[in-house]
C-alpha positions as CSV (number, residue, x, y, z in Angstrom):
1,M,21.8,6.4,-10.0
2,F,18.2,6.3,-11.4
3,D,19.3,7.8,-14.8
4,R,20.2,4.3,-16.2
5,F,17.0,2.8,-15.0
6,T,14.3,1.9,-17.5
7,D,10.7,3.1,-16.3
8,P,9.6,-0.3,-15.2
9,A,12.7,-0.9,-13.3
10,R,12.6,2.6,-11.6
11,R,8.9,2.0,-10.6
12,A,9.9,-1.5,-9.2
13,V,12.5,0.2,-6.9
14,M,10.0,3.0,-6.0
15,R,7.3,0.4,-5.2
16,A,9.7,-1.5,-3.0
17,G,10.3,1.7,-1.1
18,I,6.5,2.4,-0.7
19,L,6.1,-1.3,0.4
20,T,9.0,-0.8,2.9
21,M,7.5,2.3,4.5
22,N,4.0,0.6,4.7
23,A,5.4,-2.4,6.4
24,G,7.0,0.0,8.9
25,R,10.5,-1.1,8.2
26,T,13.5,1.4,8.5
27,S,15.5,0.1,5.5
28,L,14.7,-1.4,2.1
29,A,15.5,-5.1,2.0
30,T,15.6,-7.6,-1.0
31,D,12.4,-9.3,-0.3
32,L,10.4,-6.2,-0.8
33,L,12.7,-5.3,-3.8
34,L,11.7,-8.6,-5.4
35,L,8.0,-8.0,-4.6
36,G,8.1,-4.5,-6.1
37,L,9.7,-6.0,-9.2
38,A,6.9,-8.5,-9.4
39,E,4.2,-5.9,-9.1
40,E,5.8,-3.4,-11.5
41,H,7.6,-5.5,-14.0
42,P,6.0,-8.9,-14.5
43,M,8.1,-11.2,-16.5
44,P,7.9,-14.8,-17.7
45,H,8.2,-17.4,-14.9
46,L,8.3,-14.6,-12.2
47,P,5.5,-15.5,-9.7
48,D,2.4,-13.4,-9.4
49,P,2.8,-10.9,-6.5
50,A,0.0,-12.7,-4.7
51,A,1.9,-15.8,-4.8
52,L,5.0,-13.9,-3.3
53,R,3.2,-12.0,-0.5
54,P,2.7,-14.9,1.9
55,H,6.5,-15.6,2.0
56,I,7.4,-11.8,2.6
57,D,6.8,-9.8,5.8
58,T,4.8,-6.8,4.5
59,G,3.6,-5.7,7.9
60,R,0.0,-6.4,9.1
61,T,-1.4,-3.1,8.4
62,R,-3.9,-4.4,5.8
63,E,-5.4,-7.2,8.1
64,L,-5.6,-4.9,11.1
65,L,-7.4,-2.1,9.3
66,A,-9.6,-4.5,7.4
67,A,-10.7,-6.0,10.8
68,I,-12.3,-2.7,11.7
69,G,-13.8,-2.1,8.3
70,I,-11.3,0.2,6.7
71,D,-10.5,-0.4,3.0
72,V,-6.7,0.0,2.7
73,E,-6.7,0.3,-0.9
74,E,-9.1,3.4,-0.8
75,V,-7.1,5.0,1.9
76,R,-4.0,4.6,-0.3
77,R,-5.7,6.0,-3.2
78,R,-6.7,9.2,-1.5
79,T,-3.6,9.8,0.6
80,R,-0.8,8.5,-1.5
81,H,-1.8,10.1,-4.9
82,G,1.3,11.1,-6.9
83,L,3.7,9.1,-4.9
84,D,4.5,7.1,-8.1
85,D,5.9,10.2,-9.9
86,P,9.5,9.2,-10.8
87,R,10.6,12.9,-10.6
88,L,10.0,12.7,-6.8
89,W,12.2,9.8,-6.2
90,R,16.1,9.6,-6.0
91,L,18.4,6.7,-5.7
92,E,21.7,8.1,-4.1
93,R,25.0,7.0,-3.0
94,S,26.4,8.9,0.1
95,R,29.4,11.1,-0.7
96,V,30.6,10.5,2.9
97,A,30.1,6.8,3.3
98,F,30.5,5.3,-0.1
99,L,28.8,2.0,0.6
100,R,25.7,3.8,1.7
101,V,22.9,4.0,-0.7
102,T,19.5,5.6,-0.1
103,L,16.1,5.7,-1.7
104,S,14.4,9.1,-1.1
105,G,10.9,9.9,-1.9
106,P,7.9,12.1,-0.8
107,M,7.4,9.5,2.1
108,G,11.0,9.9,3.5
109,V,14.5,8.4,3.1
110,L,15.5,4.8,3.2
111,P,18.9,3.4,3.4
112,L,19.2,0.1,1.3
113,Q,20.2,-2.8,3.4
114,M,23.6,-4.5,2.3
115,H,22.0,-7.1,0.0
116,A,19.6,-4.8,-1.7
117,R,22.5,-2.4,-2.3
118,K,24.5,-5.4,-3.7
119,A,21.5,-6.2,-6.0
120,I,21.3,-2.7,-7.4
121,E,25.1,-2.6,-7.8
122,V,25.0,-5.8,-9.9
123,A,22.2,-4.4,-11.9
124,L,24.2,-1.4,-12.7
125,W,27.5,-3.4,-13.2
126,K,27.1,-3.8,-17.0
127,P,26.8,-0.8,-19.4
128,G,23.5,0.1,-20.7
129,P,20.0,0.5,-19.4
130,V,19.0,-1.3,-16.0
131,T,15.9,-3.3,-16.8
132,G,13.7,-5.5,-14.5
133,E,15.7,-8.5,-15.9
134,R,18.9,-6.8,-14.7
135,L,17.4,-6.2,-11.3
136,L,16.4,-9.8,-11.2
137,W,20.0,-10.7,-12.0
138,G,21.1,-8.7,-9.1
139,L,18.6,-10.2,-6.7
140,L,19.6,-13.9,-7.7
141,A,23.5,-13.2,-8.0
142,D,23.8,-13.1,-4.1
143,A,22.5,-16.6,-2.8
144,A,22.9,-15.0,0.7
145,N,19.9,-12.5,0.3
146,G,17.2,-15.1,0.3
147,S,15.5,-14.1,-3.0
148,A,16.0,-17.4,-4.7
149,A,14.5,-19.1,-1.6
150,I,11.4,-17.0,-1.6
151,L,11.1,-17.6,-5.3
152,R,11.4,-21.2,-4.9
153,E,8.8,-21.3,-1.8
154,A,6.4,-19.2,-4.2
155,G,6.6,-22.2,-6.8
156,A,9.1,-20.4,-9.3
157,D,11.5,-22.4,-11.3
158,V,14.7,-20.4,-10.4
159,C,16.7,-22.2,-13.1
160,E,14.1,-20.9,-15.8
161,L,14.2,-17.3,-14.3
162,V,17.9,-17.4,-14.6
163,R,17.7,-18.3,-18.3
164,V,14.8,-15.9,-19.0
165,A,16.8,-13.1,-17.3
166,G,19.9,-13.9,-19.3
167,I,22.1,-14.4,-16.1
168,P,25.4,-16.1,-17.2
169,V,26.0,-19.5,-15.5
170,P,29.4,-20.9,-15.2
171,R,29.8,-24.0,-17.4
172,A,31.2,-27.1,-15.9
173,T,34.8,-27.7,-17.2
174,S,35.5,-31.0,-19.1
175,K,38.5,-33.0,-18.0
């Protein structure tokens, strides 16, 4: 499935996978997909990752290790070298369970939660390359996944993000 993804979009999904594993979660959710997108593919009107983090559960590893004097970023640099190599990551649909999509990488295999899978499916819906804007479209297309709420809480103008990402909006019909 990654064959149509641009490099920044692929890195955003890979980063979301790494964030998911760092948070100790067992499946990739839309909140970390949104954070991965903000970290790897900044775009106009998308909040800075630092503004999004307080609204997303990324685990407490950083605070706990910092409390005992361990620099998490230095540990990551030393132990996770090469994890961002796109050749090591796969986004695949199960041949047995068609609705199951997994992200596989050097750290393990993560199933995508329903809403994250839907975001990827929407991004893949139109022909052509899957860009960061198309991933954002996928995240904002499903109001039930909470991405728009997280963006609003972080101070983003969601209507402007919809416009920047080129998401079609139904027009009101005139009578």
